[in-house]
N, CA, C and O atoms as a Tripos MOL2 file, in Angstrom:
@<TRIPOS>MOLECULE
protein
  288   287    72     0     0
PROTEIN
NO_CHARGES

@<TRIPOS>ATOM
      1 N         -17.8880    4.7260   -0.7730 N.3       1 MET1
      2 CA        -17.1110    4.6270   -1.9930 C.3       1 MET1
      3 C         -15.7460    5.2540   -1.7520 C.2       1 MET1
      4 O         -15.6650    6.3750   -1.2490 O.2       1 MET1
      5 N         -14.6580    4.5430   -2.1060 N.am      2 GLY2
      6 CA        -13.2990    5.0380   -1.9100 C.3       2 GLY2
      7 C         -12.6620    5.4260   -3.2280 C.2       2 GLY2
      8 O         -13.2960    5.4000   -4.2830 O.2       2 GLY2
      9 N         -11.4270    5.7780   -3.1420 N.am      3 ILE3
     10 CA        -10.6800    6.1380   -4.3310 C.3       3 ILE3
     11 C         -10.1440    4.8740   -4.9900 C.2       3 ILE3
     12 O          -9.6790    3.9610   -4.3070 O.2       3 ILE3
     13 N         -10.2090    4.8240   -6.2840 N.am      4 SER4
     14 CA         -9.6540    3.6860   -7.0100 C.3       4 SER4
     15 C          -8.2900    4.0840   -7.5410 C.2       4 SER4
     16 O          -8.1780    4.9390   -8.4190 O.2       4 SER4
     17 N          -7.2460    3.4510   -6.9970 N.am      5 VAL5
     18 CA         -5.8990    3.8000   -7.4110 C.3       5 VAL5
     19 C          -5.1790    2.6250   -8.0510 C.2       5 VAL5
     20 O          -3.9940    2.7150   -8.3700 O.2       5 VAL5
     21 N          -5.8970    1.5190   -8.2380 N.am      6 PHE6
     22 CA         -5.2990    0.3260   -8.8120 C.3       6 PHE6
     23 C          -6.2040   -0.2130   -9.8990 C.2       6 PHE6
     24 O          -7.4240   -0.0620   -9.8380 O.2       6 PHE6
     25 N          -5.6070   -0.8380  -10.8860 N.am      7 ALA7
     26 CA         -6.3630   -1.5550  -11.9020 C.3       7 ALA7
     27 C          -6.2380   -3.0350  -11.5660 C.2       7 ALA7
     28 O          -5.1350   -3.5350  -11.3460 O.2       7 ALA7
     29 N          -7.3610   -3.7310  -11.5260 N.am      8 VAL8
     30 CA         -7.3560   -5.1380  -11.1490 C.3       8 VAL8
     31 C          -8.1180   -5.9170  -12.2130 C.2       8 VAL8
     32 O          -9.2400   -5.5560  -12.5700 O.2       8 VAL8
     33 N          -7.5030   -6.9930  -12.7230 N.am      9 ASP9
     34 CA         -8.1430   -7.7940  -13.7600 C.3       9 ASP9
     35 C          -9.3590   -8.5450  -13.2470 C.2       9 ASP9
     36 O         -10.3830   -8.6070  -13.9270 O.2       9 ASP9
     37 N          -9.2550   -9.1240  -12.0370 N.am     10 ARG10
     38 CA        -10.3930   -9.8620  -11.5060 C.3      10 ARG10
     39 C         -10.4780   -9.6070  -10.0160 C.2      10 ARG10
     40 O          -9.4680   -9.3900   -9.3470 O.2      10 ARG10
     41 N         -11.6780   -9.6350   -9.5170 N.am     11 ALA11
     42 CA        -11.8670   -9.4210   -8.0870 C.3      11 ALA11
     43 C         -11.6670  -10.7330   -7.3490 C.2      11 ALA11
     44 O         -12.1370  -11.7730   -7.8100 O.2      11 ALA11
     45 N         -11.0050  -10.7110   -6.2540 N.am     12 TYR12
     46 CA        -10.8590  -11.8900   -5.3940 C.3      12 TYR12
     47 C         -12.0270  -11.8670   -4.4370 C.2      12 TYR12
     48 O         -13.0550  -12.4880   -4.7040 O.2      12 TYR12
     49 N         -11.8960  -11.1910   -3.3670 N.am     13 ASP13
     50 CA        -12.9630  -10.8720   -2.4400 C.3      13 ASP13
     51 C         -12.8760   -9.3580   -2.3670 C.2      13 ASP13
     52 O         -11.9340   -8.8080   -1.7950 O.2      13 ASP13
     53 N         -13.8390   -8.7020   -2.9360 N.am     14 ASP14
     54 CA        -13.7550   -7.2570   -3.1180 C.3      14 ASP14
     55 C         -13.4460   -6.5080   -1.8290 C.2      14 ASP14
     56 O         -12.6240   -5.5910   -1.8310 O.2      14 ASP14
     57 N         -14.0880   -6.8830   -0.7330 N.am     15 GLN15
     58 CA        -13.8380   -6.1840    0.5340 C.3      15 GLN15
     59 C         -12.3990   -6.3640    0.9880 C.2      15 GLN15
     60 O         -11.7580   -5.4050    1.4180 O.2      15 GLN15
     61 N         -11.8920   -7.5750    0.8960 N.am     16 THR16
     62 CA        -10.5160   -7.8560    1.3020 C.3      16 THR16
     63 C          -9.5410   -7.1050    0.4100 C.2      16 THR16
     64 O          -8.6080   -6.4710    0.9020 O.2      16 THR16
     65 N          -9.7490   -7.1740   -0.8730 N.am     17 LEU17
     66 CA         -8.8610   -6.5190   -1.8210 C.3      17 LEU17
     67 C          -8.8660   -5.0080   -1.6220 C.2      17 LEU17
     68 O          -7.8050   -4.3830   -1.6100 O.2      17 LEU17
     69 N         -10.0330   -4.4200   -1.4660 N.am     18 GLN18
     70 CA        -10.1200   -2.9730   -1.2530 C.3      18 GLN18
     71 C          -9.4270   -2.5620    0.0410 C.2      18 GLN18
     72 O          -8.7650   -1.5250    0.0830 O.2      18 GLN18
     73 N          -9.5700   -3.3610    1.0970 N.am     19 ALA19
     74 CA         -8.8970   -3.0560    2.3650 C.3      19 ALA19
     75 C          -7.3840   -3.0950    2.1960 C.2      19 ALA19
     76 O          -6.6780   -2.2220    2.7010 O.2      19 ALA19
     77 N          -6.8870   -4.0990    1.4910 N.am     20 LEU20
     78 CA         -5.4460   -4.2020    1.2580 C.3      20 LEU20
     79 C          -4.9290   -3.0580    0.3950 C.2      20 LEU20
     80 O          -3.8360   -2.5420    0.6330 O.2      20 LEU20
     81 N          -5.6990   -2.6660   -0.5930 N.am     21 ILE21
     82 CA         -5.3080   -1.5510   -1.4540 C.3      21 ILE21
     83 C          -5.2340   -0.2630   -0.6360 C.2      21 ILE21
     84 O          -4.3050    0.5280   -0.8030 O.2      21 ILE21
     85 N          -6.1960   -0.0560    0.2330 N.am     22 LYS22
     86 CA         -6.1690    1.1290    1.0990 C.3      22 LYS22
     87 C          -4.9400    1.1140    2.0000 C.2      22 LYS22
     88 O          -4.3250    2.1540    2.2330 O.2      22 LYS22
     89 N          -4.5830   -0.0680    2.5080 N.am     23 MET23
     90 CA         -3.3840   -0.1780    3.3440 C.3      23 MET23
     91 C          -2.1330    0.1740    2.5450 C.2      23 MET23
     92 O          -1.2540    0.8760    3.0450 O.2      23 MET23
     93 N          -2.0520   -0.3020    1.3220 N.am     24 GLU24
     94 CA         -0.8820   -0.0310    0.4870 C.3      24 GLU24
     95 C          -0.7740    1.4560    0.1890 C.2      24 GLU24
     96 O           0.3220    2.0150    0.1990 O.2      24 GLU24
     97 N          -1.8960    2.0960   -0.0760 N.am     25 VAL25
     98 CA         -1.9100    3.5390   -0.3220 C.3      25 VAL25
     99 C          -1.4830    4.2800    0.9460 C.2      25 VAL25
    100 O          -0.7020    5.2290    0.8800 O.2      25 VAL25
    101 N          -1.9880    3.8520    2.0850 N.am     26 ALA26
    102 CA         -1.6100    4.4740    3.3560 C.3      26 ALA26
    103 C          -0.1080    4.3270    3.6110 C.2      26 ALA26
    104 O           0.5260    5.2410    4.1380 O.2      26 ALA26
    105 N           0.4570    3.1860    3.2390 N.am     27 CYS27
    106 CA          1.9000    2.9770    3.3800 C.3      27 CYS27
    107 C           2.6730    4.0030    2.5650 C.2      27 CYS27
    108 O           3.6250    4.6100    3.0560 O.2      27 CYS27
    109 N           2.2650    4.1880    1.3330 N.am     28 ARG28
    110 CA          2.9640    5.1480    0.4750 C.3      28 ARG28
    111 C           2.8620    6.5560    1.0510 C.2      28 ARG28
    112 O           3.8320    7.3130    1.0160 O.2      28 ARG28
    113 N           1.6960    6.9070    1.5800 N.am     29 ILE29
    114 CA          1.5260    8.2240    2.2060 C.3      29 ILE29
    115 C           2.4250    8.3260    3.4360 C.2      29 ILE29
    116 O           3.0430    9.3630    3.6760 O.2      29 ILE29
    117 N           2.4920    7.2460    4.2120 N.am     30 GLY30
    118 CA          3.3640    7.2260    5.3800 C.3      30 GLY30
    119 C           4.8180    7.4270    4.9970 C.2      30 GLY30
    120 O           5.5310    8.1960    5.6410 O.2      30 GLY30
    121 N           5.2640    6.7380    3.9480 N.am     31 LEU31
    122 CA          6.6460    6.8890    3.4970 C.3      31 LEU31
    123 C           6.9320    8.3160    3.0340 C.2      31 LEU31
    124 O           8.0050    8.8590    3.3000 O.2      31 LEU31
    125 N           5.9750    8.9130    2.3460 N.am     32 GLU32
    126 CA          6.1450   10.2940    1.8830 C.3      32 GLU32
    127 C           6.2190   11.2700    3.0520 C.2      32 GLU32
    128 O           6.8410   12.3260    2.9390 O.2      32 GLU32
    129 N           5.5910   10.9270    4.1650 N.am     33 SER33
    130 CA          5.5330   11.8090    5.3290 C.3      33 SER33
    131 C           6.7570   11.7050    6.2320 C.2      33 SER33
    132 O           7.0310   12.6120    7.0190 O.2      33 SER33
    133 N           7.4860   10.6090    6.1210 N.am     34 LEU34
    134 CA          8.6230   10.3870    7.0210 C.3      34 LEU34
    135 C           9.6210   11.5440    7.0800 C.2      34 LEU34
    136 O          10.0510   11.9020    8.1770 O.2      34 LEU34
    137 N          10.0090   12.1440    5.9520 N.am     35 PRO35
    138 CA         11.0020   13.2190    6.0240 C.3      35 PRO35
    139 C          10.5570   14.4210    6.8540 C.2      35 PRO35
    140 O          11.3900   15.2330    7.2560 O.2      35 PRO35
    141 N           9.2670   14.5440    7.1120 N.am     36 GLN36
    142 CA          8.7660   15.6680    7.8970 C.3      36 GLN36
    143 C           8.8690   15.4120    9.3980 C.2      36 GLN36
    144 O           8.6140   16.3110   10.1990 O.2      36 GLN36
    145 N           9.2360   14.2060    9.7780 N.am     37 LEU37
    146 CA          9.3780   13.8520   11.1910 C.3      37 LEU37
    147 C          10.7960   14.1330   11.6710 C.2      37 LEU37
    148 O          11.7160   14.2780   10.8660 O.2      37 LEU37
    149 N          10.9650   14.2100   12.9840 N.am     38 PRO38
    150 CA         12.3330   14.2980   13.4990 C.3      38 PRO38
    151 C          13.1260   13.0770   13.0320 C.2      38 PRO38
    152 O          12.5660   11.9920   12.8760 O.2      38 PRO38
    153 N          14.4180   13.2540   12.8120 N.am     39 LYS39
    154 CA         15.2790   12.2010   12.2530 C.3      39 LYS39
    155 C          15.1680   10.8970   13.0270 C.2      39 LYS39
    156 O          15.0960    9.8290   12.4200 O.2      39 LYS39
    157 N          15.1520   10.9620   14.3490 N.am     40 GLU40
    158 CA         15.0740    9.7540   15.1690 C.3      40 GLU40
    159 C          13.7750    8.9830   14.8960 C.2      40 GLU40
    160 O          13.7830    7.7560   14.7960 O.2      40 GLU40
    161 N          12.6740    9.7080   14.7790 N.am     41 SER41
    162 CA         11.3820    9.0630   14.4810 C.3      41 SER41
    163 C          11.3820    8.4870   13.0730 C.2      41 SER41
    164 O          10.9230    7.3660   12.8530 O.2      41 SER41
    165 N          11.8950    9.2530   12.1250 N.am     42 GLU42
    166 CA         11.9710    8.7780   10.7390 C.3      42 GLU42
    167 C          12.7750    7.4850   10.6620 C.2      42 GLU42
    168 O          12.3590    6.5250   10.0130 O.2      42 GLU42
    169 N          13.9280    7.4630   11.3260 N.am     43 ASP43
    170 CA         14.7740    6.2750   11.3010 C.3      43 ASP43
    171 C          14.0900    5.0720   11.9460 C.2      43 ASP43
    172 O          14.2250    3.9470   11.4650 O.2      43 ASP43
    173 N          13.3630    5.3070   13.0220 N.am     44 ALA44
    174 CA         12.6970    4.2090   13.7280 C.3      44 ALA44
    175 C          11.5210    3.6450   12.9400 C.2      44 ALA44
    176 O          11.2210    2.4550   13.0410 O.2      44 ALA44
    177 N          10.8580    4.4840   12.1620 N.am     45 LEU45
    178 CA          9.6420    4.0650   11.4680 C.3      45 LEU45
    179 C           9.8520    3.5900   10.0370 C.2      45 LEU45
    180 O           9.0410    2.8210    9.5230 O.2      45 LEU45
    181 N          10.9160    4.0290    9.3890 N.am     46 ARG46
    182 CA         11.0910    3.7410    7.9620 C.3      46 ARG46
    183 C          11.0470    2.2360    7.6510 C.2      46 ARG46
    184 O          10.2610    1.8110    6.8040 O.2      46 ARG46
    185 N          11.8580    1.4430    8.3080 N.am     47 GLU47
    186 CA         11.9270    0.0180    7.9850 C.3      47 GLU47
    187 C          10.5940   -0.7130    8.2260 C.2      47 GLU47
    188 O          10.1570   -1.4690    7.3580 O.2      47 GLU47
    189 N           9.9370   -0.5090    9.3810 N.am     48 PRO48
    190 CA          8.6490   -1.2000    9.5660 C.3      48 PRO48
    191 C           7.5930   -0.7930    8.5290 C.2      48 PRO48
    192 O           6.8110   -1.6310    8.0790 O.2      48 PRO48
    193 N           7.5700    0.4840    8.1540 N.am     49 ILE49
    194 CA          6.5910    0.9260    7.1530 C.3      49 ILE49
    195 C           6.9310    0.3240    5.7920 C.2      49 ILE49
    196 O           6.0350   -0.1310    5.0810 O.2      49 ILE49
    197 N           8.2200    0.3160    5.4190 N.am     50 GLU50
    198 CA          8.6080   -0.2860    4.1470 C.3      50 GLU50
    199 C           8.2640   -1.7740    4.1150 C.2      50 GLU50
    200 O           7.8230   -2.2900    3.0880 O.2      50 GLU50
    201 N           8.4650   -2.4580    5.2300 N.am     51 THR51
    202 CA          8.1210   -3.8850    5.3110 C.3      51 THR51
    203 C           6.6280   -4.0850    5.1370 C.2      51 THR51
    204 O           6.2020   -4.9690    4.3940 O.2      51 THR51
    205 N           5.8320   -3.2740    5.8120 N.am     52 LEU52
    206 CA          4.3730   -3.3680    5.6740 C.3      52 LEU52
    207 C           3.9480   -3.1070    4.2340 C.2      52 LEU52
    208 O           3.0800   -3.8030    3.7080 O.2      52 LEU52
    209 N           4.5520   -2.1140    3.5970 N.am     53 CYS53
    210 CA          4.2220   -1.8000    2.1990 C.3      53 CYS53
    211 C           4.5280   -2.9790    1.2780 C.2      53 CYS53
    212 O           3.6950   -3.3630    0.4570 O.2      53 CYS53
    213 N           5.7180   -3.5490    1.4150 N.am     54 ARG54
    214 CA          6.0990   -4.6820    0.5520 C.3      54 ARG54
    215 C           5.1840   -5.8800    0.7840 C.2      54 ARG54
    216 O           4.7410   -6.5260   -0.1660 O.2      54 ARG54
    217 N           4.9080   -6.1660    2.0370 N.am     55 THR55
    218 CA          4.0520   -7.3130    2.3670 C.3      55 THR55
    219 C           2.6450   -7.1140    1.8250 C.2      55 THR55
    220 O           2.0670   -8.0240    1.2310 O.2      55 THR55
    221 N           2.1010   -5.9350    2.0290 N.am     56 THR56
    222 CA          0.7490   -5.6350    1.5440 C.3      56 THR56
    223 C           0.6930   -5.7350    0.0280 C.2      56 THR56
    224 O          -0.2540   -6.2990   -0.5210 O.2      56 THR56
    225 N           1.6880   -5.1970   -0.6470 N.am     57 GLN57
    226 CA          1.7100   -5.2600   -2.1110 C.3      57 GLN57
    227 C           1.7730   -6.7080   -2.5930 C.2      57 GLN57
    228 O           1.0730   -7.0710   -3.5380 O.2      57 GLN57
    229 N           2.5970   -7.5370   -1.9610 N.am     58 ARG58
    230 CA          2.6930   -8.9520   -2.3580 C.3      58 ARG58
    231 C           1.3510   -9.6640   -2.1830 C.2      58 ARG58
    232 O           0.9580  -10.4560   -3.0390 O.2      58 ARG58
    233 N           0.6530   -9.3940   -1.0930 N.am     59 VAL59
    234 CA         -0.6380  -10.0420   -0.8580 C.3      59 VAL59
    235 C          -1.6490   -9.5960   -1.9110 C.2      59 VAL59
    236 O          -2.4020  -10.4190   -2.4320 O.2      59 VAL59
    237 N          -1.6720   -8.3100   -2.2250 N.am     60 VAL60
    238 CA         -2.5890   -7.8110   -3.2630 C.3      60 VAL60
    239 C          -2.2730   -8.4900   -4.5890 C.2      60 VAL60
    240 O          -3.1830   -8.9270   -5.2920 O.2      60 VAL60
    241 N          -0.9920   -8.5820   -4.9380 N.am     61 GLU61
    242 CA         -0.6060   -9.2190   -6.1950 C.3      61 GLU61
    243 C          -0.9720  -10.6980   -6.2130 C.2      61 GLU61
    244 O          -1.3260  -11.2350   -7.2630 O.2      61 GLU61
    245 N          -0.8900  -11.3600   -5.0640 N.am     62 ARG62
    246 CA         -1.2490  -12.7870   -4.9920 C.3      62 ARG62
    247 C          -2.7520  -12.9660   -5.1480 C.2      62 ARG62
    248 O          -3.1970  -13.8760   -5.8470 O.2      62 ARG62
    249 N          -3.5340  -12.1130   -4.5090 N.am     63 LEU63
    250 CA         -4.9920  -12.2330   -4.5800 C.3      63 LEU63
    251 C          -5.5330  -11.8000   -5.9300 C.2      63 LEU63
    252 O          -6.5730  -12.2850   -6.3770 O.2      63 LEU63
    253 N          -4.8330  -10.8970   -6.5700 N.am     64 SER64
    254 CA         -5.2730  -10.3920   -7.8600 C.3      64 SER64
    255 C          -4.0590  -10.2800   -8.7820 C.2      64 SER64
    256 O          -3.4530   -9.2130   -8.8840 O.2      64 SER64
    257 N          -3.7010  -11.3810   -9.4540 N.am     65 PRO65
    258 CA         -2.4860  -11.4100  -10.2760 C.3      65 PRO65
    259 C          -2.4070  -10.3140  -11.3420 C.2      65 PRO65
    260 O          -1.3050   -9.9620  -11.7630 O.2      65 PRO65
    261 N          -3.5170   -9.7760  -11.7810 N.am     66 GLY66
    262 CA         -3.5060   -8.7250  -12.7930 C.3      66 GLY66
    263 C          -3.3590   -7.3320  -12.2130 C.2      66 GLY66
    264 O          -3.4370   -6.3420  -12.9390 O.2      66 GLY66
    265 N          -3.1500   -7.2530  -10.9340 N.am     67 TYR67
    266 CA         -3.0310   -5.9770  -10.2280 C.3      67 TYR67
    267 C          -1.8870   -5.1350  -10.7710 C.2      67 TYR67
    268 O          -0.7710   -5.6200  -10.9560 O.2      67 TYR67
    269 N          -2.1830   -3.8750  -11.0220 N.am     68 LYS68
    270 CA         -1.1450   -2.9170  -11.4240 C.3      68 LYS68
    271 C          -1.4920   -1.5900  -10.7950 C.2      68 LYS68
    272 O          -2.6350   -1.1360  -10.8490 O.2      68 LYS68
    273 N          -0.4890   -0.9720  -10.1960 N.am     69 ARG69
    274 CA         -0.7070    0.3550   -9.6300 C.3      69 ARG69
    275 C          -0.7800    1.3530  -10.7720 C.2      69 ARG69
    276 O           0.0930    1.3740  -11.6400 O.2      69 ARG69
    277 N          -1.8000    2.1660  -10.7760 N.am     70 ARG70
    278 CA         -1.9140    3.1810  -11.8230 C.3      70 ARG70
    279 C          -0.8810    4.2720  -11.5930 C.2      70 ARG70
    280 O          -0.6380    4.6690  -10.4530 O.2      70 ARG70
    281 N          -0.2690    4.7620  -12.6710 N.am     71 PRO71
    282 CA          0.6920    5.8660  -12.5100 C.3      71 PRO71
    283 C          -0.0100    7.0960  -11.9560 C.2      71 PRO71
    284 O          -1.1800    7.3450  -12.2480 O.2      71 PRO71
    285 N           0.7100    7.8490  -11.1670 N.am     72 VAL72
    286 CA          0.1410    9.0510  -10.5530 C.3      72 VAL72
    287 C           0.0930   10.1670  -11.5530 C.2      72 VAL72
    288 O          -0.3540   11.2680  -11.2300 O.2      72 VAL72
@<TRIPOS>BOND
     1     1     2 1
     2     2     3 1
     3     3     4 2
     4     3     5 am
     5     5     6 1
     6     6     7 1
     7     7     8 2
     8     7     9 am
     9     9    10 1
    10    10    11 1
    11    11    12 2
    12    11    13 am
    13    13    14 1
    14    14    15 1
    15    15    16 2
    16    15    17 am
    17    17    18 1
    18    18    19 1
    19    19    20 2
    20    19    21 am
    21    21    22 1
    22    22    23 1
    23    23    24 2
    24    23    25 am
    25    25    26 1
    26    26    27 1
    27    27    28 2
    28    27    29 am
    29    29    30 1
    30    30    31 1
    31    31    32 2
    32    31    33 am
    33    33    34 1
    34    34    35 1
    35    35    36 2
    36    35    37 am
    37    37    38 1
    38    38    39 1
    39    39    40 2
    40    39    41 am
    41    41    42 1
    42    42    43 1
    43    43    44 2
    44    43    45 am
    45    45    46 1
    46    46    47 1
    47    47    48 2
    48    47    49 am
    49    49    50 1
    50    50    51 1
    51    51    52 2
    52    51    53 am
    53    53    54 1
    54    54    55 1
    55    55    56 2
    56    55    57 am
    57    57    58 1
    58    58    59 1
    59    59    60 2
    60    59    61 am
    61    61    62 1
    62    62    63 1
    63    63    64 2
    64    63    65 am
    65    65    66 1
    66    66    67 1
    67    67    68 2
    68    67    69 am
    69    69    70 1
    70    70    71 1
    71    71    72 2
    72    71    73 am
    73    73    74 1
    74    74    75 1
    75    75    76 2
    76    75    77 am
    77    77    78 1
    78    78    79 1
    79    79    80 2
    80    79    81 am
    81    81    82 1
    82    82    83 1
    83    83    84 2
    84    83    85 am
    85    85    86 1
    86    86    87 1
    87    87    88 2
    88    87    89 am
    89    89    90 1
    90    90    91 1
    91    91    92 2
    92    91    93 am
    93    93    94 1
    94    94    95 1
    95    95    96 2
    96    95    97 am
    97    97    98 1
    98    98    99 1
    99    99   100 2
   100    99   101 am
   101   101   102 1
   102   102   103 1
   103   103   104 2
   104   103   105 am
   105   105   106 1
   106   106   107 1
   107   107   108 2
   108   107   109 am
   109   109   110 1
   110   110   111 1
   111   111   112 2
   112   111   113 am
   113   113   114 1
   114   114   115 1
   115   115   116 2
   116   115   117 am
   117   117   118 1
   118   118   119 1
   119   119   120 2
   120   119   121 am
   121   121   122 1
   122   122   123 1
   123   123   124 2
   124   123   125 am
   125   125   126 1
   126   126   127 1
   127   127   128 2
   128   127   129 am
   129   129   130 1
   130   130   131 1
   131   131   132 2
   132   131   133 am
   133   133   134 1
   134   134   135 1
   135   135   136 2
   136   135   137 am
   137   137   138 1
   138   138   139 1
   139   139   140 2
   140   139   141 am
   141   141   142 1
   142   142   143 1
   143   143   144 2
   144   143   145 am
   145   145   146 1
   146   146   147 1
   147   147   148 2
   148   147   149 am
   149   149   150 1
   150   150   151 1
   151   151   152 2
   152   151   153 am
   153   153   154 1
   154   154   155 1
   155   155   156 2
   156   155   157 am
   157   157   158 1
   158   158   159 1
   159   159   160 2
   160   159   161 am
   161   161   162 1
   162   162   163 1
   163   163   164 2
   164   163   165 am
   165   165   166 1
   166   166   167 1
   167   167   168 2
   168   167   169 am
   169   169   170 1
   170   170   171 1
   171   171   172 2
   172   171   173 am
   173   173   174 1
   174   174   175 1
   175   175   176 2
   176   175   177 am
   177   177   178 1
   178   178   179 1
   179   179   180 2
   180   179   181 am
   181   181   182 1
   182   182   183 1
   183   183   184 2
   184   183   185 am
   185   185   186 1
   186   186   187 1
   187   187   188 2
   188   187   189 am
   189   189   190 1
   190   190   191 1
   191   191   192 2
   192   191   193 am
   193   193   194 1
   194   194   195 1
   195   195   196 2
   196   195   197 am
   197   197   198 1
   198   198   199 1
   199   199   200 2
   200   199   201 am
   201   201   202 1
   202   202   203 1
   203   203   204 2
   204   203   205 am
   205   205   206 1
   206   206   207 1
   207   207   208 2
   208   207   209 am
   209   209   210 1
   210   210   211 1
   211   211   212 2
   212   211   213 am
   213   213   214 1
   214   214   215 1
   215   215   216 2
   216   215   217 am
   217   217   218 1
   218   218   219 1
   219   219   220 2
   220   219   221 am
   221   221   222 1
   222   222   223 1
   223   223   224 2
   224   223   225 am
   225   225   226 1
   226   226   227 1
   227   227   228 2
   228   227   229 am
   229   229   230 1
   230   230   231 1
   231   231   232 2
   232   231   233 am
   233   233   234 1
   234   234   235 1
   235   235   236 2
   236   235   237 am
   237   237   238 1
   238   238   239 1
   239   239   240 2
   240   239   241 am
   241   241   242 1
   242   242   243 1
   243   243   244 2
   244   243   245 am
   245   245   246 1
   246   246   247 1
   247   247   248 2
   248   247   249 am
   249   249   250 1
   250   250   251 1
   251   251   252 2
   252   251   253 am
   253   253   254 1
   254   254   255 1
   255   255   256 2
   256   255   257 am
   257   257   258 1
   258   258   259 1
   259   259   260 2
   260   259   261 am
   261   261   262 1
   262   262   263 1
   263   263   264 2
   264   263   265 am
   265   265   266 1
   266   266   267 1
   267   267   268 2
   268   267   269 am
   269   269   270 1
   270   270   271 1
   271   271   272 2
   272   271   273 am
   273   273   274 1
   274   274   275 1
   275   275   276 2
   276   275   277 am
   277   277   278 1
   278   278   279 1
   279   279   280 2
   280   279   281 am
   281   281   282 1
   282   282   283 1
   283   283   284 2
   284   283   285 am
   285   285   286 1
   286   286   287 1
   287   287   288 2
@<TRIPOS>SUBSTRUCTURE
     1 MET1         2 RESIDUE 1 A MET
     2 GLY2         6 RESIDUE 1 A GLY
     3 ILE3        10 RESIDUE 1 A ILE
     4 SER4        14 RESIDUE 1 A SER
     5 VAL5        18 RESIDUE 1 A VAL
     6 PHE6        22 RESIDUE 1 A PHE
     7 ALA7        26 RESIDUE 1 A ALA
     8 VAL8        30 RESIDUE 1 A VAL
     9 ASP9        34 RESIDUE 1 A ASP
    10 ARG10       38 RESIDUE 1 A ARG
    11 ALA11       42 RESIDUE 1 A ALA
    12 TYR12       46 RESIDUE 1 A TYR
    13 ASP13       50 RESIDUE 1 A ASP
    14 ASP14       54 RESIDUE 1 A ASP
    15 GLN15       58 RESIDUE 1 A GLN
    16 THR16       62 RESIDUE 1 A THR
    17 LEU17       66 RESIDUE 1 A LEU
    18 GLN18       70 RESIDUE 1 A GLN
    19 ALA19       74 RESIDUE 1 A ALA
    20 LEU20       78 RESIDUE 1 A LEU
    21 ILE21       82 RESIDUE 1 A ILE
    22 LYS22       86 RESIDUE 1 A LYS
    23 MET23       90 RESIDUE 1 A MET
    24 GLU24       94 RESIDUE 1 A GLU
    25 VAL25       98 RESIDUE 1 A VAL
    26 ALA26      102 RESIDUE 1 A ALA
    27 CYS27      106 RESIDUE 1 A CYS
    28 ARG28      110 RESIDUE 1 A ARG
    29 ILE29      114 RESIDUE 1 A ILE
    30 GLY30      118 RESIDUE 1 A GLY
    31 LEU31      122 RESIDUE 1 A LEU
    32 GLU32      126 RESIDUE 1 A GLU
    33 SER33      130 RESIDUE 1 A SER
    34 LEU34      134 RESIDUE 1 A LEU
    35 PRO35      138 RESIDUE 1 A PRO
    36 GLN36      142 RESIDUE 1 A GLN
    37 LEU37      146 RESIDUE 1 A LEU
    38 PRO38      150 RESIDUE 1 A PRO
    39 LYS39      154 RESIDUE 1 A LYS
    40 GLU40      158 RESIDUE 1 A GLU
    41 SER41      162 RESIDUE 1 A SER
    42 GLU42      166 RESIDUE 1 A GLU
    43 ASP43      170 RESIDUE 1 A ASP
    44 ALA44      174 RESIDUE 1 A ALA
    45 LEU45      178 RESIDUE 1 A LEU
    46 ARG46      182 RESIDUE 1 A ARG
    47 GLU47      186 RESIDUE 1 A GLU
    48 PRO48      190 RESIDUE 1 A PRO
    49 ILE49      194 RESIDUE 1 A ILE
    50 GLU50      198 RESIDUE 1 A GLU
    51 THR51      202 RESIDUE 1 A THR
    52 LEU52      206 RESIDUE 1 A LEU
    53 CYS53      210 RESIDUE 1 A CYS
    54 ARG54      214 RESIDUE 1 A ARG
    55 THR55      218 RESIDUE 1 A THR
    56 THR56      222 RESIDUE 1 A THR
    57 GLN57      226 RESIDUE 1 A GLN
    58 ARG58      230 RESIDUE 1 A ARG
    59 VAL59      234 RESIDUE 1 A VAL
    60 VAL60      238 RESIDUE 1 A VAL
    61 GLU61      242 RESIDUE 1 A GLU
    62 ARG62      246 RESIDUE 1 A ARG
    63 LEU63      250 RESIDUE 1 A LEU
    64 SER64      254 RESIDUE 1 A SER
    65 PRO65      258 RESIDUE 1 A PRO
    66 GLY66      262 RESIDUE 1 A GLY
    67 TYR67      266 RESIDUE 1 A TYR
    68 LYS68      270 RESIDUE 1 A LYS
    69 ARG69      274 RESIDUE 1 A ARG
    70 ARG70      278 RESIDUE 1 A ARG
    71 PRO71      282 RESIDUE 1 A PRO
    72 VAL72      286 RESIDUE 1 A VAL
């Protein structure tokens, strides 16, 4: 059992959706961690992580149109 951080109106394929949600959460954690890295590493990683986050979020929204991230 994992943490539920999203509200979803309907399940697509629960395993797929949960995996994508975990990836999106991991992306946000990665972005929050970037400032703690050396500047060169932060600069090299920021764009690929942001791209992964946006892509993952779009896929989750496509698979589950009612998807909404719960406020923290």
